[in-house]
KOLKOL-183796 format. One record per residue (C-alpha): x, y, z. Coordinates in pm, whole numbers, padded with zeros to 5 digits. Layout:
+--------+--------+--------+
|     px |     py |     pz |
+--------+--------+--------+
|      X |      Y |      Z |
...
+--------+--------+--------+
//
This chain:
+--------+--------+--------+
|     px |     py |     pz |
+--------+--------+--------+
|  22914 |  08309 | -08003 |
|  22660 |  08073 | -07818 |
|  22379 |  08165 | -07970 |
|  22509 |  08125 | -08318 |
|  22591 |  07758 | -08228 |
|  22227 |  07706 | -08114 |
|  22074 |  07889 | -08411 |
|  22303 |  07649 | -08632 |
|  22192 |  07350 | -08465 |
|  21803 |  07439 | -08472 |
|  21849 |  07495 | -08851 |
|  22014 |  07177 | -08899 |
|  21752 |  06979 | -08704 |
|  21478 |  07158 | -08919 |
|  21667 |  07061 | -09232 |
|  21683 |  06721 | -09116 |
|  21317 |  06704 | -09027 |
|  21218 |  06863 | -09370 |
|  21454 |  06624 | -09552 |
|  21275 |  06306 | -09393 |
|  20924 |  06442 | -09450 |
|  21028 |  06496 | -09811 |
|  21190 |  06157 | -09867 |
|  20890 |  05980 | -09675 |
|  20639 |  06209 | -09897 |
|  20834 |  06071 | -10221 |
|  20828 |  05717 | -10096 |
|  20451 |  05715 | -10060 |
|  20391 |  05880 | -10414 |
|  20643 |  05604 | -10547 |
|  20428 |  05338 | -10385 |
|  20082 |  05490 | -10490 |
|  20219 |  05549 | -10833 |
|  20351 |  05185 | -10838 |
|  20030 |  05038 | -10711 |
|  19764 |  05268 | -10871 |
|  19660 |  05001 | -11127 |
|  19651 |  04750 | -10838 |
|  19422 |  04984 | -10640 |
|  19198 |  05081 | -10932 |
|  19147 |  04701 | -10988 |
|  19047 |  04644 | -10636 |
|  18790 |  04919 | -10618 |
|  18650 |  04809 | -10948 |
|  18629 |  04472 | -10797 |
|  18450 |  04604 | -10469 |
|  18220 |  04823 | -10689 |
|  18137 |  04519 | -10905 |
|  18083 |  04278 | -10616 |
|  17839 |  04519 | -10458 |
|  17669 |  04543 | -10805 |
|  17680 |  04149 | -10846 |
|  17523 |  04105 | -10481 |
|  17283 |  04351 | -10565 |
|  17150 |  04207 | -10898 |
|  17190 |  03853 | -10754 |
|  16973 |  03937 | -10467 |
|  16709 |  04069 | -10711 |
|  16744 |  03739 | -10938 |
|  16713 |  03514 | -10673 |
|  16402 |  03692 | -10521 |
|  16253 |  03681 | -10866 |
|  16348 |  03290 | -10906 |
|  16189 |  03232 | -10580 |
|  15866 |  03390 | -10659 |
|  15867 |  03189 | -11002 |
|  15939 |  02877 | -10854 |
|  15669 |  02947 | -10562 |
|  15429 |  03006 | -10850 |
|  15492 |  02690 | -11051 |
|  15484 |  02470 | -10741 |
|  15141 |  02629 | -10664 |
|  15029 |  02559 | -11005 |
|  15157 |  02191 | -11005 |
|  14924 |  02117 | -10676 |
|  15237 |  02088 | -10473 |
|  15158 |  02103 | -10102 |
|  15183 |  02480 | -09960 |
|  15429 |  02382 | -09676 |
|  15661 |  02210 | -09888 |
|  15666 |  02473 | -10120 |
|  15738 |  02720 | -09849 |
|  16001 |  02485 | -09703 |
|  16201 |  02417 | -10062 |
|  16189 |  02766 | -10130 |
|  16327 |  02852 | -09783 |
|  16598 |  02639 | -09831 |
|  16666 |  02731 | -10186 |
|  16697 |  03102 | -10074 |
|  16966 |  02953 | -09821 |
|  17151 |  02774 | -10079 |
|  17118 |  03049 | -10355 |
|  17290 |  03317 | -10121 |
|  17559 |  03073 | -10034 |
|  17633 |  03052 | -10407 |
|  17621 |  03422 | -10447 |
|  17861 |  03466 | -10182 |
|  18100 |  03193 | -10324 |
|  18106 |  03358 | -10671 |
|  18169 |  03669 | -10524 |
|  18458 |  03559 | -10306 |
|  18629 |  03399 | -10620 |
|  18597 |  03714 | -10786 |
|  18838 |  03885 | -10549 |
|  19111 |  03639 | -10663 |
|  19031 |  03377 | -10387 |
|  19109 |  03060 | -10493 |
|  18800 |  02796 | -10509 |
|  18972 |  02518 | -10297 |
|  19026 |  02799 | -10076 |
|  18685 |  02897 | -10035 |
|  18549 |  02519 | -10024 |
|  18762 |  02457 | -09725 |
|  18670 |  02753 | -09568 |
|  18323 |  02667 | -09607 |
|  18396 |  02312 | -09480 |
|  18575 |  02438 | -09160 |
|  18298 |  02697 | -09093 |
|  18012 |  02435 | -09152 |
|  18180 |  02193 | -08895 |
|  18226 |  02464 | -08668 |
|  17886 |  02601 | -08699 |
|  17720 |  02293 | -08671 |
|  17882 |  02204 | -08359 |
|  17804 |  02557 | -08224 |
|  17444 |  02515 | -08330 |
|  17329 |  02184 | -08300 |
|  16973 |  02306 | -08234 |
|  16963 |  02464 | -08562 |
|  17039 |  02136 | -08728 |
|  16803 |  01974 | -08502 |
|  16548 |  02214 | -08671 |
|  16649 |  02145 | -09029 |
|  16579 |  01776 | -08959 |
|  16254 |  01833 | -08770 |
|  16155 |  02063 | -09089 |
|  16231 |  01747 | -09307 |
|  16062 |  01539 | -09099 |
|  15732 |  01742 | -09088 |
|  15731 |  01735 | -09453 |
|  15796 |  01370 | -09495 |
|  15527 |  01264 | -09267 |
|  15306 |  01548 | -09272 |
|  15131 |  01555 | -08920 |
|  14955 |  01881 | -09045 |
|  14957 |  02105 | -09336 |
|  14950 |  02517 | -09376 |
|  14584 |  02608 | -09296 |
|  14554 |  02340 | -09046 |
|  14475 |  02425 | -08661 |
|  14672 |  02222 | -08442 |
|  14731 |  02184 | -08074 |
|  15118 |  02128 | -07980 |
|  15190 |  01960 | -07645 |
|  14819 |  02021 | -07497 |
|  14945 |  02057 | -07136 |
|  15188 |  02345 | -07152 |
|  15247 |  02398 | -07530 |
|  15043 |  02621 | -07788 |
|  14804 |  02613 | -08052 |
|  14674 |  02809 | -08356 |
|  14640 |  02796 | -08732 |
|  14926 |  02682 | -08942 |
|  15074 |  02987 | -09124 |
|  15412 |  02876 | -09264 |
|  15671 |  02593 | -09244 |
|  16030 |  02708 | -09315 |
|  16340 |  02549 | -09304 |
|  16392 |  02604 | -08945 |
|  16070 |  02727 | -08770 |
|  15699 |  02704 | -08831 |
|  15465 |  02999 | -08751 |
|  15117 |  02957 | -08608 |
|  14844 |  03227 | -08570 |
|  14655 |  03205 | -08283 |
|  14293 |  03294 | -08217 |
|  14367 |  03639 | -08111 |
|  14596 |  03697 | -08412 |
|  14928 |  03639 | -08230 |
|  15202 |  03488 | -08427 |
|  15380 |  03179 | -08258 |
|  15679 |  03079 | -08398 |
|  15777 |  02716 | -08266 |
|  16160 |  02562 | -08411 |
|  16067 |  02263 | -08608 |
|  16277 |  02031 | -08374 |
|  16052 |  02097 | -08078 |
|  15775 |  02051 | -08280 |
|  15884 |  01736 | -08442 |
|  15940 |  01585 | -08100 |
|  15613 |  01665 | -07930 |
|  15261 |  01538 | -07936 |
|  15067 |  01718 | -08227 |
|  14648 |  01735 | -08204 |
|  14565 |  01804 | -08581 |
|  14179 |  01952 | -08512 |
|  14107 |  01996 | -08880 |
|  14258 |  01693 | -09018 |
|  13912 |  01570 | -09092 |
|  13613 |  01707 | -09235 |
|  13362 |  01609 | -08971 |
|  13396 |  01630 | -08588 |
|  13200 |  01472 | -08300 |
|  13031 |  01742 | -08097 |
|  12953 |  01653 | -07706 |
|  12746 |  01884 | -07501 |
|  12629 |  01822 | -07137 |
|  12372 |  02011 | -06949 |
|  12224 |  01935 | -06601 |
|  11864 |  01925 | -06534 |
|  11693 |  01899 | -06184 |
|  11587 |  01611 | -06040 |
|  11219 |  01749 | -06036 |
|  11221 |  01762 | -06429 |
|  11090 |  01485 | -06666 |
|  11400 |  01309 | -06817 |
|  11208 |  01192 | -07119 |
|  11062 |  01542 | -07209 |
|  11412 |  01662 | -07181 |
|  11554 |  01387 | -07402 |
|  11283 |  01443 | -07654 |
|  11369 |  01801 | -07642 |
|  11754 |  01765 | -07706 |
|  11654 |  01509 | -08013 |
|  11427 |  01752 | -08170 |
|  11697 |  02058 | -08161 |
|  11949 |  01804 | -08319 |
|  11753 |  01710 | -08578 |
|  11634 |  02063 | -08691 |
|  11973 |  02212 | -08669 |
|  12098 |  02291 | -08998 |
|  12455 |  02241 | -08906 |
|  12433 |  01876 | -08765 |
|  12476 |  01548 | -08985 |
|  12145 |  01362 | -08901 |
|  12259 |  01070 | -09129 |
|  12559 |  01005 | -08864 |
|  12523 |  00882 | -08520 |
|  12313 |  01108 | -08330 |
|  12265 |  01033 | -07959 |
|  12117 |  01170 | -07647 |
|  12181 |  01002 | -07295 |
|  12215 |  01029 | -06944 |
|  12531 |  01092 | -06868 |
|  12561 |  01135 | -06479 |
|  12330 |  01146 | -06166 |
|  12513 |  01412 | -06007 |
|  12459 |  01544 | -05669 |
|  12235 |  01846 | -05736 |
|  12174 |  01764 | -06134 |
|  12076 |  01488 | -06367 |
|  12353 |  01531 | -06626 |
|  12203 |  01501 | -07002 |
|  12454 |  01451 | -07264 |
|  12440 |  01456 | -07650 |
|  12667 |  01349 | -07937 |
|  12638 |  01459 | -08285 |
|  12885 |  01488 | -08594 |
|  12926 |  01854 | -08743 |
|  13154 |  01984 | -09005 |
|  13487 |  02082 | -08862 |
|  13461 |  02431 | -09002 |
|  13165 |  02494 | -08825 |
|  13202 |  02316 | -08511 |
|  13236 |  02635 | -08263 |
|  12917 |  02794 | -08446 |
|  12714 |  02510 | -08413 |
|  12809 |  02439 | -08031 |
|  12728 |  02800 | -07944 |
|  12411 |  02775 | -08137 |
|  12292 |  02443 | -07941 |
|  12364 |  02560 | -07640 |
|  12142 |  02882 | -07716 |
|  11888 |  02666 | -07834 |
|  11873 |  02399 | -07542 |
|  11855 |  02699 | -07298 |
|  11573 |  02859 | -07478 |
|  11393 |  02521 | -07536 |
|  11440 |  02407 | -07154 |
|  11306 |  02755 | -07036 |
|  10998 |  02741 | -07278 |
|  10902 |  02374 | -07149 |
|  10980 |  02407 | -06792 |
|  11294 |  02187 | -06771 |
|  11504 |  02372 | -06486 |
|  11868 |  02389 | -06501 |
|  12014 |  02391 | -06153 |
|  12270 |  02566 | -06017 |
|  12491 |  02526 | -05702 |
|  12308 |  02632 | -05386 |
|  12264 |  02569 | -05041 |
|  11956 |  02525 | -04802 |
|  11985 |  02648 | -04488 |
|  11714 |  02531 | -04247 |
|  11645 |  02752 | -03902 |
|  11538 |  02565 | -03599 |
|  11326 |  02765 | -03331 |
|  11376 |  02643 | -02982 |
|  11065 |  02686 | -02736 |
|  11115 |  02888 | -02406 |
|  11096 |  02541 | -02206 |
|  11376 |  02442 | -02392 |
|  11575 |  02731 | -02345 |
|  11524 |  02723 | -01958 |
|  11620 |  02365 | -01955 |
|  11962 |  02448 | -02098 |
+--------+--------+--------+
//
């Protein structure tokens, strides 16, 4: 009798569970049947948004490439063109995302308010980014350097290299050993900048020491001849040879001459080599640091007295 009661209770429990599952399943089916058009519409919007983003990305790249070529043909400074393209890329992507968001049914006013709030929040959190943006604008307005110039930033503890590109937030330099150095525009606009290649000519100075026993006048004539004969020097500009210093172990001779900026280092290395060869051939010695040690011998009488 008790077993029959337990069996009936189990059957009732199982039946209740089945009824609940069936009821829930029917509710799920009813929900999906009632919302299938909405789900299909949402899925289509997602697919269309992905396609729109892909197509929009391609169009943005094409437009920026066309704009860059147009600015190059118009003779616009390369740095200005890079900055405009960088800023334009940011703006166009913002517009693209805005349009995709409104495609999902989000109201324009809501998106604008969201963007405004996000802009303020991001601006407060990323003050350095705004400083870099302002710095980039300042660099383009006052043009302390252009793309292709060789600059030295903060000579004491900064860096130097050839300006590769100027973007909305950062400027990229290429060092002599082909490293990319990326400097924030805010830092760059607030630091001391030496533009090495701003002028077509640079004044080259070389100093060399000769011994006190050498003929100064002969050394000056040799240096003047080297400067006049070298193809990289500007003979129509100021060309001077002088005695710079009477040092401890040498008479320091100096020369100054104007050379093309793009040939500065090659001319300097060539002149150094010619000076050494000419001095060696004409008996002008170039001293180097040395110490003379004098040994004094004492006699036997002096030793015994000690």
